[in-house]
C-alpha positions in Angstrom: 0.0 0.0 0.0 1.4 3.4 -0.9 1.9 6.2 1.6 -0.8 8.2 0.0 -3.3 5.3 0.1 -2.5 4.7 3.8 -3.0 8.4 4.5 -6.4 8.7 2.8 -7.5 5.4 4.5 -6.6 6.9 7.9 -8.1 10.3 7.1 -11.6 10.0 5.5 -13.5 13.1 4.6 -14.7 15.1 7.7 -18.3 16.2 6.9 -18.4 18.4 9.9 -16.0 21.2 9.0 -17.1 24.6 10.1 -15.6 28.0 10.1 -16.5 31.6 11.1 -16.1 34.2 8.5 -16.7 37.9 7.9 -18.4 38.6 4.6 -19.0 42.3 4.8 -18.3 45.4 7.0 -22.1 45.9 6.8 -22.6 43.3 9.6 -21.3 44.8 12.8 -22.5 45.8 16.2 -20.9 47.8 19.1 -18.4 45.0 19.7 -17.2 44.8 16.1 -17.7 42.8 13.0 -20.3 39.9 13.1 -19.2 36.6 11.8 -21.2 34.1 9.8 -20.7 30.4 10.6 -20.4 28.2 7.6 -20.0 24.5 7.0 -18.6 22.2 4.3 -21.1 20.6 2.0 -21.2 16.9 1.2 -20.9 15.4 -2.3 -24.6 14.5 -2.2 -25.5 18.1 -1.3 -23.3 19.5 -4.1 -24.8 17.1 -6.6 -28.3 18.0 -5.6 -27.6 21.7 -5.9 -25.9 21.3 -9.3 -28.9 19.3 -10.6 -31.4 21.9 -9.3 -29.5 24.6 -11.2 -29.4 22.9 -14.6 -32.0 24.0 -17.1 -32.6 22.0 -20.2 -33.8 23.9 -23.2 -34.8 23.1 -26.8 -32.6 20.8 -28.7 -30.9 19.5 -25.5 -29.2 22.8 -24.8 -28.2 23.0 -21.1 -27.9 26.2 -19.1 -26.5 26.6 -15.7 -28.2 29.1 -13.4 -25.2 30.6 -11.5 -27.2 33.0 -9.3 -29.5 30.2 -8.2 -26.4 28.0 -7.5 -24.8 30.7 -5.3 -28.0 31.2 -3.3 -28.5 27.5 -2.8 -24.9 27.0 -1.7 -25.1 29.9 0.7 -28.4 28.7 2.2 -27.3 25.1 2.6 -23.8 25.9 3.8 -24.6 28.6 6.4 -25.1 27.5 9.9 -25.6 30.9 11.5 -27.6 32.8 10.5 -30.2 30.3 9.3 -31.5 31.4 5.9 -34.1 28.6 6.0 -35.6 29.8 9.3 -39.3 29.9 8.7 -40.0 32.5 11.3 -37.5 34.9 9.7 -38.7 34.2 6.2 -42.3 34.9 7.2 -41.3 38.0 9.3 -39.8 39.7 6.2 -42.7 38.7 3.9 -40.7 36.2 1.9 -42.0 32.8 0.6 -38.7 30.9 0.3 -35.2 30.8 1.7 -34.0 32.0 -1.7 -36.3 35.1 -1.5 -35.1 35.7 2.1 -31.4 35.6 1.4 -31.9 37.9 -1.5 -33.7 40.3 0.8 -31.1 40.4 3.6 -27.8 40.1 1.6 -26.4 42.1 -1.3 -25.5 40.1 -4.4 -21.8 40.3 -3.8 -22.3 39.1 -0.2 -24.1 36.0 -1.5 -21.2 35.3 -3.9 -18.6 35.8 -1.1 -20.5 33.5 1.2 -20.9 30.8 -1.5 -17.2 31.1 -2.4 -16.1 30.6 1.2 -18.4 27.6 1.5 -17.1 26.1 -1.7 -13.5 26.6 -0.5 -14.3 24.9 2.8 -15.8 22.0 0.8 -12.6 21.5 -1.1 -13.1 23.6 -4.2 -9.9 25.6 -3.9 -8.4 27.4 -6.8 -5.7 25.2 -8.4 -3.3 28.2 -8.7 -3.6 28.7 -4.9 -2.8 25.1 -4.3 0.3 25.3 -6.5 1.5 28.3 -4.7 1.0 26.6 -1.3 2.9 23.6 -2.5 5.8 25.7 -3.6 6.2 27.3 -0.1 
């Protein structure tokens, strides 16, 4: 068995990875910047999100809905605040978690949040990995 094989056998994927992040200066109180708590997504969750964002048009043309994807990743991967909290959704007059997140976050904040969740889920830029490996 190779060293790499032994390593991955001893270190299976940890589905419970969480991290606190700041996504915007807009979220602060008297004590300072407020942090969002995010978590890594599983392969099944990512597959489900990807499938939900595919639109099949005429002649088999496939379109990917990037904005829907970012919203779904942000909703599913955020632990705090809970974008799927029914009380909050209702309080702001929204019908779905997607409506709610679009009402409480700016478009760039949704993208930043989705990017951080994807990074935590192992979708790191290949160039970043190469630079880390050099150092």
